[in-house]
N, C-alpha and C positions, 0 to 999 in steps of 0.2 A: 504494500500500500504506500502511496505517496503522501507527502505532507498535505497536499491540496485536498486529497480525498478525506483525510482525517479532519481537516478544518471544516470541510463542507458537512461531514457527518456530525461534528460537534455543533455547528450552527443549526442544523435541522433539529438535533436533540434539544438544544437550548430554546428554540422557538416552541417546540412541543411542551417542554417543561414549563415555560413561561405561560403558555395558554392554559395548561392545567392549573397552575397556581392562580392565575387571574380568574378562572372559572370557580375555583374553590372560594376565593375571597368574595366574589359576587354572590355566590350561594349563601355564605354565612351572613353577609350583610342583609340579604333579602330575608333570611330566616329571622334575624334579629328585628328587622323592621316589622315583619308580620307579627312577631310575638308582642312587640310594644303596641301595635295597633289593636291586637286582641285584648291586651290589658286595658287600653284606653276605652275600648268599647264596653268592657265589663264595668269600669268605673262610671261611665256615662249611664249604662243601664241600671246601675245601683242607684243613681240619683233619680232616674225615672221611677223606679220602684218606691223611692221615698215620697215622691210627689203623688203616686197612686195611693199610698197609705195615709196621706194627709186627709183630714176630715173636711168635707164640703157638703153641707146639708142645707138645702134651701127650703125644706118643708117644716122646719122648727122655727120657733120664735124665741129669741132672735136667731136669725140665720147664722150658721157657722160656716166660715170660709177660711180655711188654712192654706188653700192653694193659691198663694201669692208669692211673688219673687223674693220679697223680704224674708220669708221663712226659709229660703234656700240660698244662703250667702255663697259667694265665690269661695271655693275651697282649693288649696294647694295640696297636692298629693304626690306620692312617689309611686311610679308604675313598677310593679313587682316583676322582676325577672329572676325567679328563683334559680340559683345555681349558675347564673350567667357569668358572674365574677367581673362584669364590666363596670363602667361608671354608673352612677345613680341618675335616672331620668325622672325629672319632675314634670308634673302636668298641672294645669289649672282647669277646674270644672266650673262652668258657668251655667246658670239656669235662667231661662227667659220664659215667663208665663204671660200670656196675653188672652184677652177675651175675644172669642170668635163670634159668639152669638149670645143674646140675652134670653131669647125665647125660641127654642129651648136653650137652657144654659149650657154653654160649651166653652172650654178653654183649650188653648194650644200650649203645650209644654215642649220646650226645645232645650236640650242639654248639649253643650259643647265641651269636649275634652281637648284642650290645646296642649301640645307637647312639641318638643324639639328633637329631631333625629340627628344624631352625631354632631350636635351643636351647630348645625348648618341650616337644615331645612325645617320650617315650621309645618306641623301637621295638625289638622283639626278633625276629630271624629265627632259627628253630630248624630243625635237620635232625636226624633220628633214624634210626638203623639198627641192625641186629643183626649180630653178628660171631661167627663160629665159628672154631675153631683152624685153623692151617695144615694142609693135607693133604699 
C-alpha cells in the first residue's frame, strides 16, 4: 500500500466517524429537548388541573368564583430530568383566565410553561381549555 492510499482511507474513516459522532450528538440533544418538553407539558397540565379543582358555583348565594387569574400566580419551577446529570432548567408557569360567555357561563383557561433550551432558545408549551361552573 502506498502512503496516498493510507491517507485516503484515513480521510474516509475520519468522515464516517465524524458523521456518526454528529448523529449521536443530534440524537441526544433531541432526546433531551423532548424530555424537557414533556416535563413542561406535565407542569402546565398540573396547573390546568388546579384550575379545574377551583370552586365556581353560580347557583348559590352569594356566588362562589375561585376561577380567577389572581388565584393562580406566576410560578417559577424546575423541570425535572431525573438522572440526566445536566444543568438545572427552570421554567415559568403563567395562567390566563378570561370570560368567554356570561350566559351560559364559560371561561377560557390558558396555561403557558416558558423555558429555555440550552440557554439559547426560548420554548413555550401552552395548554388551553374551557371551564364551566360546578354543577
